[in-house]
Chimera marker file (.cmm) of the C-alpha trace (Angstrom):
<marker_set name="trace">
<marker id="1" x="0.000" y="0.000" z="0.000" r="1" g="1" b="0" radius="0.5"/>
<marker id="2" x="1.259" y="3.480" z="-0.867" r="1" g="1" b="0" radius="0.5"/>
<marker id="3" x="0.272" y="6.945" z="0.275" r="1" g="1" b="0" radius="0.5"/>
<marker id="4" x="1.180" y="10.171" z="-1.479" r="1" g="1" b="0" radius="0.5"/>
<marker id="5" x="2.885" y="12.882" z="0.586" r="1" g="1" b="0" radius="0.5"/>
<marker id="6" x="3.350" y="16.434" z="-0.664" r="1" g="1" b="0" radius="0.5"/>
<marker id="7" x="5.631" y="19.063" z="0.826" r="1" g="1" b="0" radius="0.5"/>
<marker id="8" x="5.533" y="22.755" z="-0.079" r="1" g="1" b="0" radius="0.5"/>
<marker id="9" x="7.908" y="25.652" z="0.449" r="1" g="1" b="0" radius="0.5"/>
<marker id="10" x="5.763" y="28.407" z="1.981" r="1" g="1" b="0" radius="0.5"/>
<marker id="11" x="8.830" y="30.587" z="2.540" r="1" g="1" b="0" radius="0.5"/>
<marker id="12" x="10.271" y="33.459" z="0.526" r="1" g="1" b="0" radius="0.5"/>
<marker id="13" x="13.612" y="31.870" z="-0.330" r="1" g="1" b="0" radius="0.5"/>
<marker id="14" x="14.737" y="28.581" z="-1.851" r="1" g="1" b="0" radius="0.5"/>
<marker id="15" x="14.981" y="25.734" z="0.619" r="1" g="1" b="0" radius="0.5"/>
<marker id="16" x="16.470" y="22.274" z="0.416" r="1" g="1" b="0" radius="0.5"/>
<marker id="17" x="14.397" y="19.597" z="2.063" r="1" g="1" b="0" radius="0.5"/>
<marker id="18" x="15.608" y="16.285" z="3.382" r="1" g="1" b="0" radius="0.5"/>
<marker id="19" x="13.324" y="13.255" z="3.595" r="1" g="1" b="0" radius="0.5"/>
<marker id="20" x="14.530" y="10.610" z="6.037" r="1" g="1" b="0" radius="0.5"/>
<marker id="21" x="13.079" y="7.158" z="6.578" r="1" g="1" b="0" radius="0.5"/>
<marker id="22" x="15.463" y="4.560" z="7.973" r="1" g="1" b="0" radius="0.5"/>
<marker id="23" x="15.483" y="1.537" z="10.196" r="1" g="1" b="0" radius="0.5"/>
<marker id="24" x="12.233" y="-0.281" z="9.447" r="1" g="1" b="0" radius="0.5"/>
<marker id="25" x="12.010" y="-2.679" z="6.477" r="1" g="1" b="0" radius="0.5"/>
<marker id="26" x="8.189" y="-2.510" z="6.510" r="1" g="1" b="0" radius="0.5"/>
<marker id="27" x="8.190" y="1.118" z="5.313" r="1" g="1" b="0" radius="0.5"/>
<marker id="28" x="9.975" y="2.559" z="2.273" r="1" g="1" b="0" radius="0.5"/>
<marker id="29" x="10.020" y="5.649" z="0.059" r="1" g="1" b="0" radius="0.5"/>
<marker id="30" x="9.397" y="6.061" z="-3.634" r="1" g="1" b="0" radius="0.5"/>
<marker id="31" x="10.890" y="9.318" z="-4.836" r="1" g="1" b="0" radius="0.5"/>
<marker id="32" x="13.471" y="10.519" z="-7.303" r="1" g="1" b="0" radius="0.5"/>
<marker id="33" x="15.295" y="12.720" z="-4.826" r="1" g="1" b="0" radius="0.5"/>
<marker id="34" x="15.377" y="12.619" z="-1.022" r="1" g="1" b="0" radius="0.5"/>
<marker id="35" x="16.890" y="16.130" z="-0.862" r="1" g="1" b="0" radius="0.5"/>
<marker id="36" x="14.780" y="18.298" z="-3.212" r="1" g="1" b="0" radius="0.5"/>
<marker id="37" x="15.450" y="21.993" z="-3.782" r="1" g="1" b="0" radius="0.5"/>
<marker id="38" x="12.160" y="23.885" z="-3.518" r="1" g="1" b="0" radius="0.5"/>
<marker id="39" x="11.636" y="27.427" z="-4.745" r="1" g="1" b="0" radius="0.5"/>
<marker id="40" x="9.015" y="29.603" z="-2.963" r="1" g="1" b="0" radius="0.5"/>
<marker id="41" x="5.495" y="28.102" z="-3.351" r="1" g="1" b="0" radius="0.5"/>
<marker id="42" x="6.900" y="25.040" z="-5.130" r="1" g="1" b="0" radius="0.5"/>
<marker id="43" x="5.735" y="21.560" z="-4.106" r="1" g="1" b="0" radius="0.5"/>
<marker id="44" x="7.386" y="18.148" z="-4.155" r="1" g="1" b="0" radius="0.5"/>
<marker id="45" x="5.584" y="14.826" z="-3.933" r="1" g="1" b="0" radius="0.5"/>
<marker id="46" x="6.752" y="11.381" z="-2.938" r="1" g="1" b="0" radius="0.5"/>
<marker id="47" x="5.181" y="8.115" z="-1.817" r="1" g="1" b="0" radius="0.5"/>
<marker id="48" x="5.474" y="6.217" z="1.455" r="1" g="1" b="0" radius="0.5"/>
<marker id="49" x="5.042" y="2.468" z="0.953" r="1" g="1" b="0" radius="0.5"/>
<marker id="50" x="3.920" y="-0.067" z="3.538" r="1" g="1" b="0" radius="0.5"/>
<marker id="51" x="4.933" y="-3.641" z="2.729" r="1" g="1" b="0" radius="0.5"/>
<marker id="52" x="4.814" y="-5.708" z="5.932" r="1" g="1" b="0" radius="0.5"/>
<marker id="53" x="7.280" y="-8.571" z="6.041" r="1" g="1" b="0" radius="0.5"/>
<marker id="54" x="5.300" y="-10.583" z="8.603" r="1" g="1" b="0" radius="0.5"/>
<marker id="55" x="1.682" y="-10.910" z="9.632" r="1" g="1" b="0" radius="0.5"/>
<marker id="56" x="0.251" y="-11.484" z="13.060" r="1" g="1" b="0" radius="0.5"/>
<marker id="57" x="1.596" y="-8.264" z="14.550" r="1" g="1" b="0" radius="0.5"/>
<marker id="58" x="-1.406" y="-5.999" z="14.811" r="1" g="1" b="0" radius="0.5"/>
<marker id="59" x="0.333" y="-2.708" z="14.130" r="1" g="1" b="0" radius="0.5"/>
<marker id="60" x="3.626" y="-1.349" z="12.811" r="1" g="1" b="0" radius="0.5"/>
<marker id="61" x="4.739" y="2.201" z="13.606" r="1" g="1" b="0" radius="0.5"/>
<marker id="62" x="7.696" y="4.245" z="12.433" r="1" g="1" b="0" radius="0.5"/>
<marker id="63" x="8.688" y="7.870" z="11.991" r="1" g="1" b="0" radius="0.5"/>
<marker id="64" x="9.328" y="9.762" z="8.766" r="1" g="1" b="0" radius="0.5"/>
<marker id="65" x="11.255" y="13.028" z="9.096" r="1" g="1" b="0" radius="0.5"/>
<marker id="66" x="10.979" y="15.942" z="6.694" r="1" g="1" b="0" radius="0.5"/>
<marker id="67" x="13.721" y="18.467" z="7.430" r="1" g="1" b="0" radius="0.5"/>
<marker id="68" x="14.789" y="21.783" z="5.990" r="1" g="1" b="0" radius="0.5"/>
<marker id="69" x="18.552" y="21.945" z="5.662" r="1" g="1" b="0" radius="0.5"/>
<marker id="70" x="20.229" y="24.835" z="7.490" r="1" g="1" b="0" radius="0.5"/>
<marker id="71" x="17.064" y="25.470" z="9.560" r="1" g="1" b="0" radius="0.5"/>
<marker id="72" x="16.730" y="23.235" z="12.650" r="1" g="1" b="0" radius="0.5"/>
<marker id="73" x="13.329" y="24.772" z="13.487" r="1" g="1" b="0" radius="0.5"/>
<marker id="74" x="11.699" y="23.355" z="10.363" r="1" g="1" b="0" radius="0.5"/>
<marker id="75" x="11.924" y="19.632" z="11.102" r="1" g="1" b="0" radius="0.5"/>
<marker id="76" x="8.619" y="17.827" z="10.788" r="1" g="1" b="0" radius="0.5"/>
<marker id="77" x="8.239" y="14.311" z="12.201" r="1" g="1" b="0" radius="0.5"/>
<marker id="78" x="5.425" y="12.277" z="10.642" r="1" g="1" b="0" radius="0.5"/>
<marker id="79" x="4.171" y="9.181" z="12.450" r="1" g="1" b="0" radius="0.5"/>
<marker id="80" x="3.559" y="6.226" z="10.144" r="1" g="1" b="0" radius="0.5"/>
<marker id="81" x="1.210" y="3.410" z="11.129" r="1" g="1" b="0" radius="0.5"/>
<marker id="82" x="0.376" y="0.255" z="9.223" r="1" g="1" b="0" radius="0.5"/>
<marker id="83" x="-1.660" y="-2.793" z="10.112" r="1" g="1" b="0" radius="0.5"/>
<marker id="84" x="-0.725" y="-6.189" z="8.690" r="1" g="1" b="0" radius="0.5"/>
<marker id="85" x="-3.109" y="-9.070" z="8.365" r="1" g="1" b="0" radius="0.5"/>
<marker id="86" x="-3.410" y="-12.191" z="6.308" r="1" g="1" b="0" radius="0.5"/>
<marker id="87" x="-6.606" y="-14.077" z="5.626" r="1" g="1" b="0" radius="0.5"/>
<marker id="88" x="-6.591" y="-17.709" z="6.689" r="1" g="1" b="0" radius="0.5"/>
<marker id="89" x="-8.205" y="-18.710" z="3.403" r="1" g="1" b="0" radius="0.5"/>
<marker id="90" x="-7.531" y="-17.066" z="0.064" r="1" g="1" b="0" radius="0.5"/>
<marker id="91" x="-9.226" y="-17.606" z="-3.256" r="1" g="1" b="0" radius="0.5"/>
<marker id="92" x="-6.795" y="-17.288" z="-6.161" r="1" g="1" b="0" radius="0.5"/>
<marker id="93" x="-7.202" y="-17.481" z="-9.903" r="1" g="1" b="0" radius="0.5"/>
<marker id="94" x="-10.803" y="-16.244" z="-9.806" r="1" g="1" b="0" radius="0.5"/>
<marker id="95" x="-12.235" y="-15.365" z="-13.233" r="1" g="1" b="0" radius="0.5"/>
<marker id="96" x="-11.925" y="-11.780" z="-14.485" r="1" g="1" b="0" radius="0.5"/>
<marker id="97" x="-9.054" y="-11.220" z="-11.986" r="1" g="1" b="0" radius="0.5"/>
<marker id="98" x="-11.598" y="-10.725" z="-9.221" r="1" g="1" b="0" radius="0.5"/>
<marker id="99" x="-10.380" y="-10.631" z="-5.632" r="1" g="1" b="0" radius="0.5"/>
<marker id="100" x="-13.554" y="-11.738" z="-3.905" r="1" g="1" b="0" radius="0.5"/>
<marker id="101" x="-16.284" y="-12.622" z="-6.418" r="1" g="1" b="0" radius="0.5"/>
<marker id="102" x="-16.808" y="-15.816" z="-8.358" r="1" g="1" b="0" radius="0.5"/>
<marker id="103" x="-18.061" y="-14.261" z="-11.593" r="1" g="1" b="0" radius="0.5"/>
<marker id="104" x="-19.275" y="-16.941" z="-13.989" r="1" g="1" b="0" radius="0.5"/>
<marker id="105" x="-19.705" y="-14.475" z="-16.826" r="1" g="1" b="0" radius="0.5"/>
<marker id="106" x="-22.269" y="-15.150" z="-19.546" r="1" g="1" b="0" radius="0.5"/>
<marker id="107" x="-23.989" y="-18.528" z="-19.272" r="1" g="1" b="0" radius="0.5"/>
<marker id="108" x="-26.289" y="-20.257" z="-21.787" r="1" g="1" b="0" radius="0.5"/>
<marker id="109" x="-29.462" y="-22.065" z="-20.763" r="1" g="1" b="0" radius="0.5"/>
<marker id="110" x="-28.991" y="-25.875" z="-20.570" r="1" g="1" b="0" radius="0.5"/>
<marker id="111" x="-25.282" y="-25.585" z="-21.376" r="1" g="1" b="0" radius="0.5"/>
<marker id="112" x="-22.676" y="-26.520" z="-18.770" r="1" g="1" b="0" radius="0.5"/>
<marker id="113" x="-19.924" y="-24.032" z="-17.980" r="1" g="1" b="0" radius="0.5"/>
<marker id="114" x="-16.808" y="-24.884" z="-15.960" r="1" g="1" b="0" radius="0.5"/>
<marker id="115" x="-14.908" y="-22.278" z="-13.979" r="1" g="1" b="0" radius="0.5"/>
<marker id="116" x="-11.772" y="-23.102" z="-11.992" r="1" g="1" b="0" radius="0.5"/>
<marker id="117" x="-10.235" y="-21.316" z="-9.016" r="1" g="1" b="0" radius="0.5"/>
<marker id="118" x="-7.821" y="-22.166" z="-6.231" r="1" g="1" b="0" radius="0.5"/>
<marker id="119" x="-8.513" y="-22.119" z="-2.494" r="1" g="1" b="0" radius="0.5"/>
<marker id="120" x="-5.356" y="-21.590" z="-0.395" r="1" g="1" b="0" radius="0.5"/>
<marker id="121" x="-4.974" y="-22.366" z="3.323" r="1" g="1" b="0" radius="0.5"/>
<marker id="122" x="-2.668" y="-19.763" z="4.937" r="1" g="1" b="0" radius="0.5"/>
<marker id="123" x="-3.290" y="-20.932" z="8.489" r="1" g="1" b="0" radius="0.5"/>
<marker id="124" x="-0.867" y="-23.017" z="10.508" r="1" g="1" b="0" radius="0.5"/>
<marker id="125" x="-3.364" y="-25.849" z="10.903" r="1" g="1" b="0" radius="0.5"/>
<marker id="126" x="-5.867" y="-27.944" z="9.027" r="1" g="1" b="0" radius="0.5"/>
<marker id="127" x="-9.132" y="-26.403" z="7.913" r="1" g="1" b="0" radius="0.5"/>
<marker id="128" x="-12.241" y="-28.314" z="6.842" r="1" g="1" b="0" radius="0.5"/>
<marker id="129" x="-14.642" y="-27.112" z="4.195" r="1" g="1" b="0" radius="0.5"/>
<marker id="130" x="-17.935" y="-28.272" z="2.731" r="1" g="1" b="0" radius="0.5"/>
<marker id="131" x="-19.496" y="-26.776" z="-0.367" r="1" g="1" b="0" radius="0.5"/>
<marker id="132" x="-23.145" y="-27.490" z="-1.186" r="1" g="1" b="0" radius="0.5"/>
<marker id="133" x="-23.367" y="-31.188" z="-2.217" r="1" g="1" b="0" radius="0.5"/>
<marker id="134" x="-25.481" y="-34.381" z="-2.171" r="1" g="1" b="0" radius="0.5"/>
<marker id="135" x="-23.776" y="-35.823" z="0.942" r="1" g="1" b="0" radius="0.5"/>
<marker id="136" x="-24.457" y="-32.723" z="3.046" r="1" g="1" b="0" radius="0.5"/>
<marker id="137" x="-28.054" y="-32.626" z="1.804" r="1" g="1" b="0" radius="0.5"/>
<marker id="138" x="-27.771" y="-29.049" z="0.604" r="1" g="1" b="0" radius="0.5"/>
<marker id="139" x="-26.963" y="-29.537" z="-3.063" r="1" g="1" b="0" radius="0.5"/>
<marker id="140" x="-27.531" y="-26.462" z="-5.210" r="1" g="1" b="0" radius="0.5"/>
<marker id="141" x="-29.710" y="-27.100" z="-8.292" r="1" g="1" b="0" radius="0.5"/>
<marker id="142" x="-27.474" y="-25.146" z="-10.670" r="1" g="1" b="0" radius="0.5"/>
<marker id="143" x="-23.922" y="-25.145" z="-9.234" r="1" g="1" b="0" radius="0.5"/>
<marker id="144" x="-21.640" y="-28.077" z="-8.453" r="1" g="1" b="0" radius="0.5"/>
<marker id="145" x="-18.318" y="-27.793" z="-6.616" r="1" g="1" b="0" radius="0.5"/>
<marker id="146" x="-15.594" y="-30.398" z="-7.126" r="1" g="1" b="0" radius="0.5"/>
<marker id="147" x="-14.225" y="-31.308" z="-4.690" r="1" g="1" b="0" radius="0.5"/>
<marker id="148" x="-17.133" y="-30.401" z="-2.446" r="1" g="1" b="0" radius="0.5"/>
<marker id="149" x="-15.569" y="-31.615" z="0.840" r="1" g="1" b="0" radius="0.5"/>
<marker id="150" x="-12.018" y="-31.235" z="2.037" r="1" g="1" b="0" radius="0.5"/>
<link id1="1" id2="2" r="1" g="1" b="0" radius="0.2"/>
<link id1="2" id2="3" r="1" g="1" b="0" radius="0.2"/>
<link id1="3" id2="4" r="1" g="1" b="0" radius="0.2"/>
<link id1="4" id2="5" r="1" g="1" b="0" radius="0.2"/>
<link id1="5" id2="6" r="1" g="1" b="0" radius="0.2"/>
<link id1="6" id2="7" r="1" g="1" b="0" radius="0.2"/>
<link id1="7" id2="8" r="1" g="1" b="0" radius="0.2"/>
<link id1="8" id2="9" r="1" g="1" b="0" radius="0.2"/>
<link id1="9" id2="10" r="1" g="1" b="0" radius="0.2"/>
<link id1="10" id2="11" r="1" g="1" b="0" radius="0.2"/>
<link id1="11" id2="12" r="1" g="1" b="0" radius="0.2"/>
<link id1="12" id2="13" r="1" g="1" b="0" radius="0.2"/>
<link id1="13" id2="14" r="1" g="1" b="0" radius="0.2"/>
<link id1="14" id2="15" r="1" g="1" b="0" radius="0.2"/>
<link id1="15" id2="16" r="1" g="1" b="0" radius="0.2"/>
<link id1="16" id2="17" r="1" g="1" b="0" radius="0.2"/>
<link id1="17" id2="18" r="1" g="1" b="0" radius="0.2"/>
<link id1="18" id2="19" r="1" g="1" b="0" radius="0.2"/>
<link id1="19" id2="20" r="1" g="1" b="0" radius="0.2"/>
<link id1="20" id2="21" r="1" g="1" b="0" radius="0.2"/>
<link id1="21" id2="22" r="1" g="1" b="0" radius="0.2"/>
<link id1="22" id2="23" r="1" g="1" b="0" radius="0.2"/>
<link id1="23" id2="24" r="1" g="1" b="0" radius="0.2"/>
<link id1="24" id2="25" r="1" g="1" b="0" radius="0.2"/>
<link id1="25" id2="26" r="1" g="1" b="0" radius="0.2"/>
<link id1="26" id2="27" r="1" g="1" b="0" radius="0.2"/>
<link id1="27" id2="28" r="1" g="1" b="0" radius="0.2"/>
<link id1="28" id2="29" r="1" g="1" b="0" radius="0.2"/>
<link id1="29" id2="30" r="1" g="1" b="0" radius="0.2"/>
<link id1="30" id2="31" r="1" g="1" b="0" radius="0.2"/>
<link id1="31" id2="32" r="1" g="1" b="0" radius="0.2"/>
<link id1="32" id2="33" r="1" g="1" b="0" radius="0.2"/>
<link id1="33" id2="34" r="1" g="1" b="0" radius="0.2"/>
<link id1="34" id2="35" r="1" g="1" b="0" radius="0.2"/>
<link id1="35" id2="36" r="1" g="1" b="0" radius="0.2"/>
<link id1="36" id2="37" r="1" g="1" b="0" radius="0.2"/>
<link id1="37" id2="38" r="1" g="1" b="0" radius="0.2"/>
<link id1="38" id2="39" r="1" g="1" b="0" radius="0.2"/>
<link id1="39" id2="40" r="1" g="1" b="0" radius="0.2"/>
<link id1="40" id2="41" r="1" g="1" b="0" radius="0.2"/>
<link id1="41" id2="42" r="1" g="1" b="0" radius="0.2"/>
<link id1="42" id2="43" r="1" g="1" b="0" radius="0.2"/>
<link id1="43" id2="44" r="1" g="1" b="0" radius="0.2"/>
<link id1="44" id2="45" r="1" g="1" b="0" radius="0.2"/>
<link id1="45" id2="46" r="1" g="1" b="0" radius="0.2"/>
<link id1="46" id2="47" r="1" g="1" b="0" radius="0.2"/>
<link id1="47" id2="48" r="1" g="1" b="0" radius="0.2"/>
<link id1="48" id2="49" r="1" g="1" b="0" radius="0.2"/>
<link id1="49" id2="50" r="1" g="1" b="0" radius="0.2"/>
<link id1="50" id2="51" r="1" g="1" b="0" radius="0.2"/>
<link id1="51" id2="52" r="1" g="1" b="0" radius="0.2"/>
<link id1="52" id2="53" r="1" g="1" b="0" radius="0.2"/>
<link id1="53" id2="54" r="1" g="1" b="0" radius="0.2"/>
<link id1="54" id2="55" r="1" g="1" b="0" radius="0.2"/>
<link id1="55" id2="56" r="1" g="1" b="0" radius="0.2"/>
<link id1="56" id2="57" r="1" g="1" b="0" radius="0.2"/>
<link id1="57" id2="58" r="1" g="1" b="0" radius="0.2"/>
<link id1="58" id2="59" r="1" g="1" b="0" radius="0.2"/>
<link id1="59" id2="60" r="1" g="1" b="0" radius="0.2"/>
<link id1="60" id2="61" r="1" g="1" b="0" radius="0.2"/>
<link id1="61" id2="62" r="1" g="1" b="0" radius="0.2"/>
<link id1="62" id2="63" r="1" g="1" b="0" radius="0.2"/>
<link id1="63" id2="64" r="1" g="1" b="0" radius="0.2"/>
<link id1="64" id2="65" r="1" g="1" b="0" radius="0.2"/>
<link id1="65" id2="66" r="1" g="1" b="0" radius="0.2"/>
<link id1="66" id2="67" r="1" g="1" b="0" radius="0.2"/>
<link id1="67" id2="68" r="1" g="1" b="0" radius="0.2"/>
<link id1="68" id2="69" r="1" g="1" b="0" radius="0.2"/>
<link id1="69" id2="70" r="1" g="1" b="0" radius="0.2"/>
<link id1="70" id2="71" r="1" g="1" b="0" radius="0.2"/>
<link id1="71" id2="72" r="1" g="1" b="0" radius="0.2"/>
<link id1="72" id2="73" r="1" g="1" b="0" radius="0.2"/>
<link id1="73" id2="74" r="1" g="1" b="0" radius="0.2"/>
<link id1="74" id2="75" r="1" g="1" b="0" radius="0.2"/>
<link id1="75" id2="76" r="1" g="1" b="0" radius="0.2"/>
<link id1="76" id2="77" r="1" g="1" b="0" radius="0.2"/>
<link id1="77" id2="78" r="1" g="1" b="0" radius="0.2"/>
<link id1="78" id2="79" r="1" g="1" b="0" radius="0.2"/>
<link id1="79" id2="80" r="1" g="1" b="0" radius="0.2"/>
<link id1="80" id2="81" r="1" g="1" b="0" radius="0.2"/>
<link id1="81" id2="82" r="1" g="1" b="0" radius="0.2"/>
<link id1="82" id2="83" r="1" g="1" b="0" radius="0.2"/>
<link id1="83" id2="84" r="1" g="1" b="0" radius="0.2"/>
<link id1="84" id2="85" r="1" g="1" b="0" radius="0.2"/>
<link id1="85" id2="86" r="1" g="1" b="0" radius="0.2"/>
<link id1="86" id2="87" r="1" g="1" b="0" radius="0.2"/>
<link id1="87" id2="88" r="1" g="1" b="0" radius="0.2"/>
<link id1="88" id2="89" r="1" g="1" b="0" radius="0.2"/>
<link id1="89" id2="90" r="1" g="1" b="0" radius="0.2"/>
<link id1="90" id2="91" r="1" g="1" b="0" radius="0.2"/>
<link id1="91" id2="92" r="1" g="1" b="0" radius="0.2"/>
<link id1="92" id2="93" r="1" g="1" b="0" radius="0.2"/>
<link id1="93" id2="94" r="1" g="1" b="0" radius="0.2"/>
<link id1="94" id2="95" r="1" g="1" b="0" radius="0.2"/>
<link id1="95" id2="96" r="1" g="1" b="0" radius="0.2"/>
<link id1="96" id2="97" r="1" g="1" b="0" radius="0.2"/>
<link id1="97" id2="98" r="1" g="1" b="0" radius="0.2"/>
<link id1="98" id2="99" r="1" g="1" b="0" radius="0.2"/>
<link id1="99" id2="100" r="1" g="1" b="0" radius="0.2"/>
<link id1="100" id2="101" r="1" g="1" b="0" radius="0.2"/>
<link id1="101" id2="102" r="1" g="1" b="0" radius="0.2"/>
<link id1="102" id2="103" r="1" g="1" b="0" radius="0.2"/>
<link id1="103" id2="104" r="1" g="1" b="0" radius="0.2"/>
<link id1="104" id2="105" r="1" g="1" b="0" radius="0.2"/>
<link id1="105" id2="106" r="1" g="1" b="0" radius="0.2"/>
<link id1="106" id2="107" r="1" g="1" b="0" radius="0.2"/>
<link id1="107" id2="108" r="1" g="1" b="0" radius="0.2"/>
<link id1="108" id2="109" r="1" g="1" b="0" radius="0.2"/>
<link id1="109" id2="110" r="1" g="1" b="0" radius="0.2"/>
<link id1="110" id2="111" r="1" g="1" b="0" radius="0.2"/>
<link id1="111" id2="112" r="1" g="1" b="0" radius="0.2"/>
<link id1="112" id2="113" r="1" g="1" b="0" radius="0.2"/>
<link id1="113" id2="114" r="1" g="1" b="0" radius="0.2"/>
<link id1="114" id2="115" r="1" g="1" b="0" radius="0.2"/>
<link id1="115" id2="116" r="1" g="1" b="0" radius="0.2"/>
<link id1="116" id2="117" r="1" g="1" b="0" radius="0.2"/>
<link id1="117" id2="118" r="1" g="1" b="0" radius="0.2"/>
<link id1="118" id2="119" r="1" g="1" b="0" radius="0.2"/>
<link id1="119" id2="120" r="1" g="1" b="0" radius="0.2"/>
<link id1="120" id2="121" r="1" g="1" b="0" radius="0.2"/>
<link id1="121" id2="122" r="1" g="1" b="0" radius="0.2"/>
<link id1="122" id2="123" r="1" g="1" b="0" radius="0.2"/>
<link id1="123" id2="124" r="1" g="1" b="0" radius="0.2"/>
<link id1="124" id2="125" r="1" g="1" b="0" radius="0.2"/>
<link id1="125" id2="126" r="1" g="1" b="0" radius="0.2"/>
<link id1="126" id2="127" r="1" g="1" b="0" radius="0.2"/>
<link id1="127" id2="128" r="1" g="1" b="0" radius="0.2"/>
<link id1="128" id2="129" r="1" g="1" b="0" radius="0.2"/>
<link id1="129" id2="130" r="1" g="1" b="0" radius="0.2"/>
<link id1="130" id2="131" r="1" g="1" b="0" radius="0.2"/>
<link id1="131" id2="132" r="1" g="1" b="0" radius="0.2"/>
<link id1="132" id2="133" r="1" g="1" b="0" radius="0.2"/>
<link id1="133" id2="134" r="1" g="1" b="0" radius="0.2"/>
<link id1="134" id2="135" r="1" g="1" b="0" radius="0.2"/>
<link id1="135" id2="136" r="1" g="1" b="0" radius="0.2"/>
<link id1="136" id2="137" r="1" g="1" b="0" radius="0.2"/>
<link id1="137" id2="138" r="1" g="1" b="0" radius="0.2"/>
<link id1="138" id2="139" r="1" g="1" b="0" radius="0.2"/>
<link id1="139" id2="140" r="1" g="1" b="0" radius="0.2"/>
<link id1="140" id2="141" r="1" g="1" b="0" radius="0.2"/>
<link id1="141" id2="142" r="1" g="1" b="0" radius="0.2"/>
<link id1="142" id2="143" r="1" g="1" b="0" radius="0.2"/>
<link id1="143" id2="144" r="1" g="1" b="0" radius="0.2"/>
<link id1="144" id2="145" r="1" g="1" b="0" radius="0.2"/>
<link id1="145" id2="146" r="1" g="1" b="0" radius="0.2"/>
<link id1="146" id2="147" r="1" g="1" b="0" radius="0.2"/>
<link id1="147" id2="148" r="1" g="1" b="0" radius="0.2"/>
<link id1="148" id2="149" r="1" g="1" b="0" radius="0.2"/>
<link id1="149" id2="150" r="1" g="1" b="0" radius="0.2"/>
</marker_set>
């Protein structure tokens, strides 16, 4: 995930900024220059990226510093916070590159259509699943899942 940050020189003279983000591999910067020269009323934009390396920790925090060189009174600390999570079950390879919808697309009456996807277990243990089927007594009249139990 990325967030855009914009800094602006509200002063009357040119100023050189310094963008500092060090020490935490979960946060990074995307910018062409970490020490931009800004003329009066000029802006500079960059992106702060959050790419957690582990899940399970509820929250990651770090500090980004935007400084003005040669002016110790113009140092701005920005607190960064990111939350990492991972779903226990993921559905991959869904049609139409969907993240959470099984879109069957156009279907013809009385003509079978097969759609494949992958269900991934990200948990540390075994998980059981049952899709509608004859054995469970809840078979759907139009959709069949194979396998239906796992």
